[in-house]
C-alpha positions in Angstrom: 148.0 -93.7 59.1 149.5 -96.9 57.7 149.3 -98.0 54.1 146.6 -100.5 54.8 144.3 -98.0 56.5 144.9 -95.6 53.7 143.7 -98.2 51.2 140.4 -98.6 53.0 140.0 -94.9 53.2 140.6 -94.4 49.6 138.4 -97.2 48.3 135.4 -96.3 50.4 135.9 -92.6 49.5 136.2 -92.8 45.8 134.6 -89.6 44.7 131.0 -89.5 43.7 132.0 -87.4 40.7 132.0 -90.6 38.6 128.3 -91.3 39.4 126.2 -89.6 36.7 123.6 -87.1 38.0 121.6 -84.3 36.5 123.6 -81.3 35.2 121.5 -79.0 37.4 123.1 -80.6 40.5 126.1 -82.8 39.5 127.0 -84.8 42.5 130.5 -85.5 42.1 132.3 -82.3 41.7 134.7 -82.9 44.4 138.2 -84.0 43.2 139.4 -87.4 44.1 142.5 -85.7 45.2 141.1 -83.6 48.1 143.5 -80.8 48.6 145.4 -80.5 51.9 143.8 -78.3 54.5 144.6 -74.9 53.3 142.5 -71.9 52.9 139.5 -73.1 51.7 140.5 -75.3 53.1 138.8 -77.0 53.0 139.2 -80.4 52.6 140.8 -83.8 53.3 143.5 -85.1 50.8 142.3 -88.3 49.2 144.2 -90.3 46.5 142.0 -92.4 44.2 142.8 -96.1 44.5 143.4 -97.7 41.1 141.0 -100.5 41.6 138.1 -98.1 42.1 139.2 -95.4 39.6 136.7 -96.9 37.1 133.4 -96.1 38.9 131.5 -95.9 35.6 128.0 -96.8 36.2 126.6 -95.2 39.4 122.9 -95.8 40.0 122.1 -99.0 38.2 120.0 -100.6 41.0 118.1 -99.3 43.9 118.2 -101.4 47.1 115.5 -100.9 49.7 116.6 -100.5 53.3 114.5 -103.5 54.5 114.3 -104.0 58.2 115.5 -101.4 60.7 116.9 -104.1 63.0 119.6 -106.6 62.2 118.5 -110.1 63.0 120.7 -112.7 61.3 123.7 -113.3 63.5 122.5 -113.3 67.0 121.9 -110.5 69.5 122.1 -106.9 68.5 123.5 -103.8 70.2 123.3 -100.1 69.7 126.2 -97.6 69.6 126.7 -93.9 69.0 129.7 -92.3 67.3 130.1 -88.7 66.4 126.3 -88.1 66.6 125.4 -91.2 64.6 123.4 -93.9 66.4 123.4 -97.4 64.8 122.0 -100.8 65.7 124.1 -103.8 64.5 124.9 -107.4 65.5 126.7 -107.6 68.8 129.4 -109.8 67.3 130.4 -107.1 64.8 132.8 -104.2 65.5 131.8 -100.5 65.5 135.1 -98.7 64.8 136.0 -95.1 65.9 137.7 -93.7 62.9 139.8 -91.2 65.0 141.1 -94.0 67.2 141.8 -96.1 64.1 143.7 -93.2 62.5 141.5 -93.1 59.5 141.2 -89.3 59.7 144.9 -88.9 60.2 144.4 -87.3 63.6 143.3 -88.3 67.0 141.6 -85.0 67.5 138.2 -84.5 65.8 138.5 -80.8 66.0 141.6 -80.8 63.9 140.1 -82.5 60.9 138.0 -80.4 58.6 135.2 -81.9 56.4 135.0 -84.3 54.8 135.9 -86.8 57.5 135.0 -90.4 58.4 132.5 -90.6 61.3 132.2 -94.3 61.8 133.2 -97.7 60.4 131.4 -101.1 60.7 133.1 -104.4 60.2 132.4 -108.1 61.0 135.4 -108.2 63.3 138.0 -105.8 64.6 140.4 -105.9 61.6 143.4 -104.5 63.3 146.3 -103.9 61.0 144.4 -105.4 58.1 141.8 -102.7 58.2 142.9 -101.1 55.0 143.2 -104.4 53.2 140.4 -106.8 54.2 141.6 -109.3 51.6 144.5 -110.1 54.0 142.1 -110.8 56.9 140.8 -114.0 55.3 137.2 -115.1 55.4 136.3 -112.9 58.4 136.5 -109.8 56.3 133.2 -110.2 54.4 132.2 -106.5 54.4 133.2 -103.0 55.3 131.0 -99.9 55.8 132.0 -96.3 56.4 129.9 -93.2 56.9 131.6 -89.8 56.4 130.4 -86.3 56.9 130.6 -83.9 53.9 130.2 -80.2 53.7 126.5 -79.3 54.1 124.7 -79.8 50.8 122.2 -76.9 50.3 120.7 -78.5 47.2 121.2 -81.4 44.8 121.1 -85.2 45.4 123.2 -85.0 48.6 120.6 -82.8 50.2 118.0 -85.6 50.0 116.5 -86.2 53.5 117.0 -89.4 55.4 116.0 -92.2 55.0 117.5 -92.9 51.6 118.2 -95.9 49.4 121.6 -97.4 48.7 122.7 -97.5 45.0 125.1 -100.0 43.5 128.4 -98.9 42.1 130.3 -100.7 39.3 133.9 -101.0 40.6 136.5 -103.3 39.0 138.1 -104.8 42.0 138.6 -108.3 40.5 142.4 -108.1 40.4 142.9 -106.4 43.8 144.5 -108.4 46.6 142.7 -106.2 49.1 139.2 -106.2 47.5 139.1 -109.3 45.2 135.7 -109.3 43.4 134.1 -107.1 46.0 131.0 -105.1 45.1 130.1 -101.7 46.5 127.1 -99.6 47.4 126.8 -95.9 48.3 124.3 -93.3 49.4 124.3 -89.6 50.3 121.8 -87.6 52.4 121.3 -84.7 54.8 119.9 -85.1 58.3 120.0 -83.0 61.5 121.6 -80.1 59.5 124.5 -82.4 58.4 125.4 -84.1 55.1 126.7 -87.7 55.0 127.9 -90.3 52.5 128.0 -94.0 53.2 130.1 -96.6 51.3 129.6 -100.3 51.8 131.7 -103.1 50.3 130.8 -106.8 50.2 133.2 -109.7 49.6 132.0 -112.6 47.5 131.9 -114.7 50.7 129.3 -112.5 52.3 126.2 -114.4 53.0 122.7 -113.3 52.3 122.0 -112.9 56.0 125.1 -110.7 56.4 124.1 -108.6 53.5 120.6 -108.2 54.9 122.0 -107.3 58.4 124.3 -104.7 56.9 121.4 -103.1 55.0 119.3 -103.2 58.2 122.2 -101.6 60.2 122.4 -98.9 57.6 118.6 -98.3 57.8 118.7 -98.2 61.6 120.9 -95.1 61.8 119.7 -91.9 63.3 121.5 -88.6 63.5 122.1 -85.8 66.0 123.0 -82.2 65.2 126.6 -81.3 65.4 127.7 -79.5 68.5 129.9 -77.4 66.3 127.1 -76.3 64.0 127.6 -75.9 60.3 131.4 -75.8 59.6 131.4 -76.3 55.8 128.9 -76.1 52.9 128.6 -76.7 49.2 127.7 -73.2 47.8 127.3 -73.9 44.1 128.3 -76.1 41.1 128.8 -75.6 37.4 130.8 -76.5 34.3 133.7 -74.6 32.7 135.8 -75.7 29.8 133.8 -78.9 29.8 134.9 -79.7 33.3 132.5 -79.8 36.4 133.4 -77.7 39.4 132.1 -77.2 42.9 132.5 -74.2 45.2 132.8 -74.9 49.0 132.8 -72.6 52.0 134.4 -73.5 55.3 134.6 -71.7 58.6 138.1 -71.4 59.9 139.7 -69.7 62.9 140.9 -66.9 60.7 137.6 -66.2 59.0 135.9 -67.8 56.0 137.6 -70.0 53.4 136.3 -70.6 49.9 137.6 -73.3 47.7 136.8 -74.4 44.2 137.4 -78.1 43.4 137.5 -79.6 39.9 138.8 -82.8 38.4 142.1 -81.4 37.2 142.8 -78.5 39.6 141.8 -76.8 42.8 141.9 -73.2 43.9 141.1 -71.4 47.1 141.2 -68.3 49.1 140.7 -67.3 52.7 139.9 -63.9 54.3 138.9 -62.3 57.5 135.1 -61.8 57.2 132.9 -59.9 56.7 133.6 -59.2 53.0 134.4 -55.6 52.0 133.7 -53.5 49.0 137.2 -54.3 47.8 136.7 -57.7 46.2 139.7 -60.1 46.1 138.5 -62.8 43.7 140.4 -66.1 43.3 140.4 -67.7 39.9 141.6 -70.7 37.9 141.3 -71.9 34.3 139.6 -75.1 33.3 139.6 -76.9 30.0 142.2 -77.2 27.2 143.0 -75.3 24.1 140.1 -73.2 22.7 137.8 -74.6 25.3 139.7 -73.0 28.2 137.5 -70.8 30.5 138.2 -68.7 33.6 136.3 -69.5 36.8 136.4 -66.7 39.3 134.9 -66.7 42.7 135.0 -64.7 46.0 133.2 -63.3 48.9 130.9 -60.3 48.6 129.0 -58.1 51.2 125.5 -59.1 51.8 124.1 -55.9 50.3 125.4 -57.1 46.9 122.5 -58.7 45.0 124.0 -58.8 41.5 127.5 -59.4 40.2 128.9 -58.8 36.7 132.3 -58.9 35.1 133.8 -57.3 32.0 135.9 -60.1 30.6 139.2 -59.9 28.7 137.4 -60.0 25.3 135.1 -57.1 26.3 132.1 -59.2 26.9 130.0 -58.7 30.1 129.4 -61.8 32.1 126.8 -62.3 34.8 127.9 -64.1 38.0 125.8 -66.3 40.2 125.2 -64.8 43.7 125.5 -67.6 46.3 124.1 -67.6 49.8 126.6 -68.5 52.6 124.9 -70.0 55.6 124.7 -67.6 58.5 126.5 -70.2 60.7 129.5 -69.9 58.5 129.4 -66.1 58.0 126.2 -64.0 58.6 127.8 -60.9 56.9 129.1 -62.3 53.6 127.8 -64.1 50.6 129.7 -65.4 47.6 129.8 -65.3 43.8 131.1 -67.5 41.0 131.4 -66.7 37.3 132.7 -68.3 34.1 134.4 -66.1 31.5 137.0 -66.2 28.8 140.5 -66.6 30.1 142.4 -63.4 31.0 141.7 -60.4 33.2 138.1 -59.7 34.3 136.9 -56.6 36.1 134.3 -57.6 38.7 131.5 -55.3 40.0 128.9 -55.9 42.7 125.6 -54.0 42.6 123.2 -53.3 45.4 119.4 -53.5 45.1 119.3 -49.9 43.8 121.7 -50.7 41.0 124.7 -48.9 42.5 128.2 -50.4 42.3 129.1 -51.1 45.9 132.0 -53.6 45.4 134.8 -54.0 42.8 137.8 -56.2 42.2 140.0 -57.8 39.5 140.1 -61.5 38.6 143.0 -62.8 36.5 143.7 -66.1 34.9 145.9 -68.3 36.9 147.4 -69.5 33.6 148.2 -66.1 32.0 150.3 -67.2 29.1 153.2 -69.4 28.1 156.3 -68.5 30.0 159.2 -66.8 28.2 162.8 -66.1 29.3 162.6 -62.3 29.7 165.0 -60.5 31.9 164.0 -57.8 34.4 166.2 -54.8 35.0 168.0 -54.8 38.3 165.9 -53.5 41.2 162.7 -54.4 43.1 159.6 -55.5 41.2 156.1 -56.3 42.2 153.8 -59.1 40.9 152.7 -62.7 41.3 154.8 -65.8 41.5 153.1 -68.3 39.3 155.5 -71.3 39.8 158.8 -72.3 41.3 161.1 -75.0 40.1 163.4 -75.8 43.0 165.5 -78.2 41.1 166.1 -75.9 38.2 166.4 -72.9 40.4 163.9 -70.7 38.5 160.5 -69.1 39.1 157.8 -67.8 36.8 156.9 -64.2 37.5 153.9 -62.2 36.4 154.9 -58.6 36.6 152.3 -56.2 37.9 152.2 -52.7 39.4 151.4 -51.7 43.0 150.1 -48.2 42.9 149.3 -45.8 45.7 148.2 -42.2 46.1 147.0 -40.3 43.1 148.3 -43.0 40.7 146.1 -45.6 42.5 143.1 -43.3 42.4 143.5 -42.7 38.7 143.9 -46.4 37.8 141.0 -47.3 40.1 138.7 -44.9 38.4 139.9 -45.9 34.9 138.8 -49.5 35.9 135.3 -48.3 36.7 135.7 -47.3 40.3 134.4 -44.1 41.8 135.9 -41.9 44.5 139.2 -42.6 46.2 140.6 -46.2 46.0 140.0 -48.3 49.1 143.0 -48.9 51.3 145.0 -46.3 49.3 146.4 -48.9 46.8 145.5 -50.5 43.5 147.1 -53.3 41.6 147.4 -53.2 37.8 148.1 -56.4 36.0 147.3 -55.9 32.4 150.0 -58.0 30.7 149.6 -61.8 30.8 153.2 -62.5 30.0 155.2 -64.7 32.4 158.9 -64.3 32.9 161.2 -67.2 33.8 163.9 -65.8 36.1 166.9 -67.6 37.6 167.1 -67.8 41.4 170.3 -67.1 43.2 171.7 -70.1 45.1 171.2 -68.3 48.4 168.0 -66.5 47.4 166.3 -65.1 50.5 162.6 -65.8 51.0 161.0 -63.3 53.4 157.4 -64.3 54.4 154.9 -62.6 56.6 154.4 -64.1 60.0 150.6 -64.0 59.8 150.4 -64.9 63.5 152.1 -61.6 64.3 150.7 -59.6 61.5 151.7 -57.5 59.7 155.3 -56.3 59.7 157.0 -59.4 61.1 158.8 -61.7 58.6 160.5 -65.1 58.8 163.0 -66.7 56.4 161.0 -69.4 54.5 161.8 -72.7 53.0 161.9 -72.7 49.2 160.4 -76.1 48.8 157.4 -75.3 51.0 157.0 -72.0 49.1 157.0 -73.9 45.8 154.3 -76.2 47.1 152.1 -73.3 48.2 152.5 -71.6 44.8 151.8 -74.8 42.9 148.6 -75.6 45.0 147.5 -71.9 45.2 146.7 -72.6 48.8 148.1 -72.3 52.3 150.8 -74.7 53.4 151.4 -74.8 57.2 154.8 -75.5 58.7 154.1 -75.6 62.4 152.8 -72.2 63.3 154.2 -70.6 60.1 152.0 -70.2 57.0 153.0 -70.1 53.3 150.3 -68.4 51.3 150.3 -69.4 47.6 148.0 -66.6 46.5 149.9 -63.7 48.0 151.5 -60.9 46.1 155.3 -60.6 46.0 158.2 -58.2 45.6 161.3 -59.7 44.0 164.8 -58.2 44.0 166.8 -58.7 40.8 170.6 -58.3 40.8 172.6 -58.9 37.6 169.5 -60.7 36.2 169.2 -63.1 39.1 166.5 -63.1 41.8 168.2 -62.6 45.1 165.2 -61.9 47.4 161.4 -62.7 47.4 159.3 -60.8 49.9 155.6 -61.2 50.6 153.3 -58.1 50.3 150.7 -57.6 53.0 147.2 -57.3 51.6 144.3 -56.6 53.9 
């Protein structure tokens, strides 16, 4: 994708998070920086364009769809792209986003949601697609329609037809969109959720505007041949910051991802969910407003989820339905609690605890320089500074046998511990440890699981840890949320090895 194409993609995909909507279903909880396709993968990386970063007024005017047939600039034609049928003036160009490189791939199957499904322009803009201001007077408007994860409720679940709403965007000083104005709409049709963005140049005539609105209103939609591949499960606020939880079907199972304005977190697992919960978590907010958001998959017999937070309070979680097309044997939960370690329990309809797990803050505490004795240590790598040659390590304990059973039962479990191991992480202190210049990074080859390792690249490893997500290097996968064994010699980390976790 060239820079010009990227500009168009960014301006017409500025997140709806800036458009005010009711708290019960806040529409824009997706980050403007869509994280790379990793575990929960969910989701396409988008950088907010400066000229549209100030979408401050959302729905200030409703525009009716008018006619369902363009009729201002000559004969019309009808085309279909990616299950969307649209009627538009024959002189205009209906653009395939995959062929134009707007989705970063020529293969539709390789691009998870959200992704652009079609674009409409007055002419074929060629190399100026991402910067219509360079195309002269011919570039009077641009329209894109992208598919989003299925909205189960909220404004985006509104059925088609819908009305376009104006957006206040300061594009006056942009060479690509000088003094343009923008419209948007979101809806669900044929079991799919879409969002349209339309931009008009000052030179756009009344007839052109009417024809664009008529083309928009003419659209009809077919169900996806792939079925539901992603869905919005739930939304909320933590630390004063809105968040959204997404689910996505992947080849390896189900991926869950939580997106917020300042951070994203995700996890993936082979479904169905088991009684041994493996929650993912992150901390939102600043200072005394910081709150832990924990989420994960649960078996379908779990009807209630509670957690004992670090301060001893008991917090109820929201149980969220995962569409059967994504995973018929799993549901999900999300909870907001004080920062720190939280013991999560899932109850069935009879009130019995049938699932357990531990959620821990992804921001345990300020890091300190604290040496570890020579030997092998288990825990979590919280950050890696490649330039400085250091890592932040959260020491934990990997127990098995009777030790694991005793710790498991002390945490509220009954009977033998699942999978004969239990992790204790009851100290939030982080240790900053120096890395040996030739530190060895041994990562599991998840394509040949589970005792085959490969020597990893430290920079890609640091990226996966920073993003708390999967980073792919060809067929090799770096998992940012794995557990690790580090080997310390003379106070220096000489080896990092990934721990398999079922």
